[in-house]
C-alpha positions as CSV (number, residue, x, y, z in Angstrom):
1,X,-53.4,-92.1,-78.3
2,X,-50.4,-93.0,-80.3
3,X,-47.0,-91.3,-79.9
4,X,-43.7,-91.6,-81.6
5,X,-41.6,-92.9,-78.8
6,X,-38.4,-91.4,-79.7
7,X,-39.3,-89.5,-82.8
8,X,-36.9,-91.9,-84.2
9,X,-34.1,-92.4,-82.1
10,X,-32.3,-94.7,-80.5
11,X,-31.0,-97.9,-79.8
12,X,-29.7,-101.4,-80.3
13,X,-29.0,-105.0,-79.6
14,X,-25.4,-105.8,-79.1
15,X,-23.9,-107.3,-82.2
16,X,-20.2,-107.5,-81.5
17,X,-17.7,-106.3,-79.0
18,X,-14.7,-104.2,-79.9
19,X,-11.7,-106.4,-80.3
20,X,-8.7,-106.0,-78.1
21,X,-5.4,-107.1,-79.4
22,X,-2.7,-108.4,-77.1
23,X,0.4,-106.3,-76.7
24,X,3.7,-106.9,-74.9
25,X,4.2,-103.3,-74.1
26,X,3.8,-102.0,-70.5
27,X,0.9,-99.5,-70.0
28,X,1.0,-96.6,-67.6
29,X,-2.1,-96.2,-65.4
30,X,-3.5,-93.5,-67.7
31,X,-3.2,-95.6,-70.8
32,X,-4.4,-98.7,-69.0
33,X,-7.6,-96.8,-68.0
34,X,-8.0,-95.6,-71.6
35,X,-7.6,-99.1,-72.9
36,X,-10.1,-100.5,-70.4
37,X,-12.7,-97.9,-71.5
38,X,-12.0,-98.8,-75.2
39,X,-12.5,-102.5,-74.4
40,X,-15.8,-101.9,-72.7
41,X,-17.3,-100.0,-75.7
42,X,-19.7,-102.3,-77.5
43,X,-20.4,-101.7,-81.1
44,X,-24.0,-102.1,-82.4
45,X,-25.5,-102.1,-85.8
46,X,-27.3,-98.9,-84.8
47,X,-24.2,-96.8,-84.1
48,X,-24.4,-93.5,-86.0
49,X,-26.4,-90.3,-86.2
50,X,-30.1,-90.1,-87.1
51,X,-32.5,-87.2,-87.7
52,X,-36.3,-87.0,-87.7
53,X,-38.4,-84.8,-89.8
54,X,-40.5,-82.1,-88.1
55,X,-43.2,-83.7,-86.0
56,X,-44.5,-84.5,-82.5
57,X,-42.0,-86.2,-80.2
58,X,-42.4,-87.8,-76.8
59,X,-39.0,-86.1,-76.0
60,X,-40.4,-82.6,-76.7
61,X,-43.3,-82.4,-74.1
62,X,-42.6,-78.7,-73.5
63,X,-43.3,-77.8,-77.1
64,X,-45.7,-78.7,-79.9
65,X,-43.3,-80.1,-82.5
66,X,-39.7,-80.9,-82.9
67,X,-36.8,-82.2,-84.9
68,X,-34.6,-84.7,-83.1
69,X,-31.0,-85.7,-83.8
70,X,-30.0,-89.0,-82.1
71,X,-26.5,-90.2,-81.9
72,X,-25.8,-93.8,-80.8
73,X,-22.4,-95.2,-79.9
74,X,-22.6,-98.6,-78.3
75,X,-24.3,-98.4,-74.9
76,X,-24.4,-94.6,-74.9
77,X,-26.4,-92.0,-76.8
78,X,-27.3,-88.4,-77.1
79,X,-30.7,-87.1,-78.1
80,X,-30.8,-83.4,-79.2
81,X,-34.3,-82.1,-79.7
82,X,-35.0,-78.8,-81.4
83,X,-38.4,-77.5,-80.1
84,X,-40.9,-75.4,-82.1
85,X,-44.3,-73.9,-81.4
86,X,-45.7,-74.4,-84.9
87,X,-46.4,-77.4,-87.1
88,X,-43.8,-76.3,-89.7
89,X,-40.9,-76.3,-87.2
90,X,-40.0,-72.7,-88.0
91,X,-40.8,-70.8,-84.7
92,X,-38.5,-71.8,-81.9
93,X,-40.1,-72.7,-78.6
94,X,-38.7,-71.9,-75.1
95,X,-36.7,-73.9,-74.4
96,X,-35.5,-74.2,-78.0
97,X,-33.1,-77.1,-77.4
98,X,-33.3,-80.1,-75.2
99,X,-30.2,-82.3,-74.9
100,X,-30.4,-85.8,-73.2
101,X,-27.4,-88.0,-72.5
102,X,-28.7,-91.5,-72.3
103,X,-27.5,-95.0,-71.3
104,X,-28.6,-97.9,-73.5
105,X,-29.2,-101.4,-72.4
106,X,-29.7,-104.3,-74.8
107,X,-31.5,-107.0,-72.9
108,X,-31.4,-109.5,-75.8
109,X,-35.1,-109.9,-76.8
110,X,-36.5,-109.4,-80.3
111,X,-39.9,-109.0,-81.9
112,X,-41.0,-109.7,-85.4
113,X,-42.4,-106.5,-87.1
114,X,-43.5,-105.4,-90.5
115,X,-40.0,-103.9,-91.0
116,X,-38.1,-107.0,-89.8
117,X,-36.8,-108.2,-86.5
118,X,-36.7,-105.4,-83.9
119,X,-34.4,-105.6,-81.0
120,X,-35.4,-104.8,-77.4
121,X,-33.7,-101.7,-76.0
122,X,-34.0,-99.9,-72.6
123,X,-33.2,-96.2,-72.6
124,X,-32.3,-94.3,-69.4
125,X,-31.8,-90.6,-69.3
126,X,-28.6,-89.8,-67.4
127,X,-28.6,-86.1,-67.8
128,X,-30.9,-83.5,-69.4
129,X,-30.4,-79.8,-70.2
130,X,-32.8,-77.2,-71.6
131,X,-31.0,-74.5,-73.6
132,X,-27.8,-75.5,-71.9
133,X,-29.2,-75.3,-68.3
134,X,-30.5,-77.9,-65.9
135,X,-34.3,-78.0,-65.8
136,X,-36.1,-75.8,-63.3
137,X,-38.3,-77.5,-60.7
138,X,-41.4,-76.7,-62.8
139,X,-39.7,-78.2,-65.9
140,X,-38.7,-81.3,-64.0
141,X,-42.3,-81.8,-62.9
142,X,-43.5,-81.3,-66.4
143,X,-41.0,-83.9,-67.8
144,X,-41.8,-86.3,-65.0
145,X,-45.5,-86.0,-65.6
146,X,-45.0,-87.4,-69.1
147,X,-42.5,-90.0,-67.9
148,X,-39.6,-88.6,-70.0
149,X,-37.3,-89.0,-67.0
150,X,-38.0,-92.7,-66.4
151,X,-36.4,-95.7,-68.3
152,X,-38.2,-96.4,-71.6
153,X,-38.6,-100.1,-72.6
154,X,-38.6,-99.8,-76.3
155,X,-38.0,-101.7,-79.6
156,X,-35.7,-100.6,-82.5
157,X,-35.0,-101.7,-86.0
158,X,-32.8,-100.3,-88.8
159,X,-34.1,-100.7,-92.3
160,X,-31.8,-99.4,-95.0
161,X,-31.0,-95.9,-93.6
162,X,-34.2,-95.5,-91.6
163,X,-34.2,-96.1,-87.8
164,X,-37.6,-97.1,-86.4
165,X,-38.5,-97.2,-82.7
166,X,-41.7,-98.4,-80.9
167,X,-45.0,-96.6,-81.0
168,X,-46.8,-96.1,-77.7
169,X,-50.4,-96.6,-77.1
170,X,-52.5,-96.4,-73.9
171,X,-51.7,-100.0,-73.1
172,X,-48.2,-100.2,-74.6
173,X,-46.6,-97.1,-73.1
174,X,-43.0,-98.3,-72.7
175,X,-43.0,-97.6,-69.0
176,X,-42.2,-101.2,-68.0
177,X,-40.8,-104.3,-69.7
178,X,-44.5,-105.6,-69.8
179,X,-45.7,-102.5,-71.7
180,X,-42.9,-102.5,-74.3
181,X,-44.3,-101.4,-77.6
182,X,-45.2,-104.1,-80.1
183,X,-45.6,-101.9,-83.2
184,X,-43.1,-99.5,-84.8
185,X,-43.7,-95.8,-85.3
186,X,-44.4,-94.8,-88.8
187,X,-42.0,-91.8,-88.5
188,X,-38.4,-93.0,-88.8
189,X,-35.1,-91.1,-88.1
190,X,-32.9,-91.0,-91.2
191,X,-29.2,-91.8,-91.0
192,X,-27.0,-88.7,-91.4
């Protein structure tokens, strides 16, 4: 059974680090911490916001279909999934919105695909809310049953303004580095 791993989301290989200019001014502790945070932000070619069309998403296991908006900024991301009960994405499901704050790791591997060289990416969910609330125990069990709450070992490529991620199969399920997808999903997320 094939699934769109991220319904077009997320995530990159490190291309360059933010530059940090030298300065002779003295920093206060607050500004020093801010500068340190700025220096650790790593830009990627995938930074930006992307949206999928109405469709089935691995990140919408509680509903039938969804539209997903993914925002990537270096090694952090946010996946907002709007859940629907119908194939046309017009009737909101309960919960109607799933928001995931994610950490992105770029281990450095690549894979040749039909859309160019895809980068390896590991996606870990740090926080998840359903309609602005923490998941109930039953919802946590449902999310865990489809492995949404574990790290996903994925691939990603940006072609023009379309972001493609890996497509899962029974053997390439993205649950470990050994089962990282080797093919791209046919449903991209489009740059916004």
